[in-house]
C-alpha positions, -999 to 999 in steps of 0.1 A, spaced: -400 -317 -257 -369 -301 -261 -350 -297 -301 -322 -296 -306 -302 -287 -339 -269 -307 -350 -272 -308 -389 -238 -321 -394 -211 -345 -399 -193 -373 -373 -168 -352 -359 -192 -328 -353 -219 -350 -334 -193 -363 -314 -180 -333 -304 -219 -320 -287 -219 -349 -267 -212 -331 -234 -236 -307 -246 -267 -332 -252 -263 -351 -221 -260 -321 -198 -295 -313 -217 -304 -346 -208 -293 -343 -172 -311 -311 -170 -345 -319 -183 -349 -357 -173 -388 -357 -184 -384 -340 -213 -384 -358 -246 -352 -348 -263 -354 -343 -301 -323 -342 -324 -329 -330 -356 -290 -346 -377 -287 -361 -406 -307 -395 -414 -275 -416 -416 -262 -404 -384 -291 -426 -365 -263 -454 -355 -236 -428 -340 -269 -411 -326 -278 -446 -309 -239 -450 -296 -242 -411 -276 -276 -424 -257 -297 -404 -243 -317 -394 -273 -353 -404 -272 -362 -392 -311 -342 -383 -341 -353 -359 -370 -340 -365 -401 -325 -331 -419 -297 -328 -441 -296 -294 -445 -311 -259 -427 -343 -263 -445 -376 -265 -430 -380 -295 -399 -409 -317 -399 -428 -290 -375 -427 -312 -338 -463 -312 -325 -460 -296 -305 -439 -264 -300 -408 -275 -281 -403 -262 -247 -367 -256 -259 -352 -252 -293 -309 -257 -289 -290 -243 -319 -257 -265 -313 -255 -261 -350 -239 -226 -356 -236 -193 -353 -272 -184 -371 -286 -166 -386 -302 -194 -413 -303 -222 -379 -314 -197 -357 -345 -190 -381 -349 -229 -388 -356 -234 -348 -377 -200 -346 -401 -217 -366 -410 -242 -347 -423 -224 -327 -403 -232 -296 -409 -216 -262 -375 -208 -258 -346 -205 -282 -309 -211 -263 -282 -204 -290 -253 -177 -297 -265 -138 -298 -270 -129 -337 -289 -98 -341 -291 -109 -383 -316 -133 -367 -337 -110 -344 -320 -133 -314 -303 -110 -286 -299 -132 -264 -272 -160 -256 -234 -158 -254 -211 -138 -286 -195 -165 -305 -160 -168 -307 -148 -182 -334 -114 -204 -323 -127 -217 -293 -127 -252 -293 -156 -271 -309 -164 -291 -274 -160 -259 -249 -181 -241 -278 -214 -259 -270 -206 -264 -229 -201 -229 -232 -231 -221 -246 -250 -240 -219 -235 -226 -188 -244 -195 -201 -279 -206 -198 -275 -222 -163 -267 -255 -178 -239 -272 -165 -218 -295 -189 -188 -314 -186 -165 -312 -210 -149 -346 -207 -179 -367 -208 -168 -375 -242 -174 -412 -241 -195 -434 -262 -213 -464 -260 -192 -490 -273 -209 -514 -295 -205 -551 -301 -178 -562 -327 -200 -580 -351 -182 -589 -381 -155 -563 -373 -122 -575 -366 -101 -568 -334 -69 -555 -325 -62 -539 -359 -47 -504 -368 -68 -484 -383 -52 -458 -409 -80 -431 -424 -61 -413 -454 -93 -398 -467 -112 -364 -458 -141 -345 -475 -115 -317 -477 -85 -322 -499 -65 -294 -480 -68 -320 -448 -54 -350 -466 -21 -365 -456 0 -377 -491 -13 -406 -494 25 -421 -500 32 -414 -465 -2 -430 -454 16 -460 -475 53 -459 -462 37 -459 -426 12 -486 -436 43 -509 -445 65 -496 -413 34 -507 -394 31 -539 -408 67 -541 -407 65 -536 -371 36 -565 -361 6 -541 -369 -25 -555 -389 -32 -526 -410 -67 -521 -422 -70 -493 -443 -106 -471 -445 -130 -450 -459 -163 -435 -475 -170 -454 -512 -158 -421 -525 -125 -431 -511 -121 -465 -520 -93 -457 -547 -74 -439 -520 -77 -465 -498 -63 -490 -525 -38 -468 -536 -27 -464 -501 -26 -505 -488 -12 -514 -527 16 -490 -518 22 -504 -488 20 -544 -500 -12 -548 -480 -36 -577 -493 -65 -566 -508 -88 -577 -480 -68 -552 -456 -89 -522 -477 -120 -518 -455 -129 -484 -472 -168 -484 -489 -173 -520 -468 -184 -504 -431 -214 -479 -426 -214 -459 -398 -223 -479 -372 -195 -506 -385 -169 -480 -386 -176 -470 -348 -176 -511 -338 -141 -514 -354 -123 -483 -338 -138 -492 -305 -117 -527 -307 -87 -516 -327 -55 -514 -313 -47 -480 -331 -61 -454 -352 -39 -428 -376 -62 -402 -392 -63 -364 -406 -89 -351 -383 -124 -362 -399 -149 -382 -379 -126 -412 -372 -102 -390 -350 -135 -380 -328 -147 -420 -327 -109 -424 -315 -117 -403 -286 -150 -412 -275 -136 -451 -270 -104 -438 -262 -87 -457 -282 -49 -449 -288 -48 -422 -320 -23 -405 -337 -46 -376 -352 -25 -352 -382 -38 -315 -387 -41 -292 -412 -54 -265 -421 -72 -262 -394 -56 -264 -358 -57 -288 -334 -68 -262 -299 -104 -259 -322 -109 -296 -331 -81 -318 -315 -84 -349 -287 -84 -334 -250 -50 -325 -239 -53 -343 -208 -59 -374 -224 -28 -392 -228 -37 -421 -256 -41 -393 -279 -16 -369 -301 -15 -344 -322 6 -336 -348 3 -297 -365 16 -293 -398 3 -251 -400 18 -222 -387 5 -210 -355 7 -172 -369 -19 -179 -394 -39 -202 -372 -43 -172 -352 -57 -153 -378 -85 -176 -390 -68 -182 -422 -75 -211 -443 -42 -227 -456 -37 -255 -492 -25 -290 -492 13 -283 -479 7 -276 -446 -2 -313 -443 28 -324 -465 46 -304 -435 40 -336 -410 70 -359 -419 69 -398 -419 96 -401 -387 72 -374 -370 40 -400 -373 58 -429 -364 77 -411 -333 41 -405 -324 32 -437 -326 61 -452 -307 50 -424 -279 12 -434 -273 18 -469 -278 40 -467 -249 18 -451 -226 -8 -475 -232 19 -502 -224 27 -485 -189 -13 -477 -179 -22 -511 -189 -62 -513 -190 -68 -481 -175 -78 -457 -204 -66 -426 -201 
């Protein structure tokens, strides 16, 4: 058995897809078990290759695998807590970044400013397991009851500093609707009030507010069949990357060099509201960095990515 830990969120799982696929390829006859939050199950199914999921929402003790895993792979973090959590399952070998505090002296060093996709590919590469950083595609779900060809605006984020001002999202929604886009506003149940505010400010109908009405599987289907996604640096942006759905992603305070879509993918645009010098220092800025992104720049990015789609036709870039 190969036991993999990634007890985080949507974007975290999406950026670990190349590493998970590399493990599946390297150990085709081993059961691949993923320890991740239970609510991520629909996305785990869309990644493919995972035989079983152990539900964990934190770094507490896991239900003990039986027998102990051949390999335990830490795709969660640098340790020490996550290292110790996996070591407690008594694997034959632990693949993880070096961390003396966890008494783990194997593995490569941790680089703080590395892109999240590259981080886990590098970890496996150090152990002789090649991983393709471009292997990010998710299995495309059926539409189900979700509309197709809509423009998805996702104004929310668990982190306040990653939210573009609601008034600008409303102005963006109004401008896109005037240009013929069918705009919907998504979010979690906790973000429904924000979505309602954006839709009302844009003059959208009440049924354009999908926040709180889509579980993760439905949200993935919505994004997979959408015309366009505009969001902050959150899980929805990573779904757009996984489905090659044209997107514009607004970044701040964390720079796109760490979490953005691959730069070679022409269907995605990023706008960065931060200070590059500050970003290299690893600092944390406040909401003003997102407010530095003007509406005109977002509209220009939308026009640019849609031009690329028209030129490329049906070929996903």
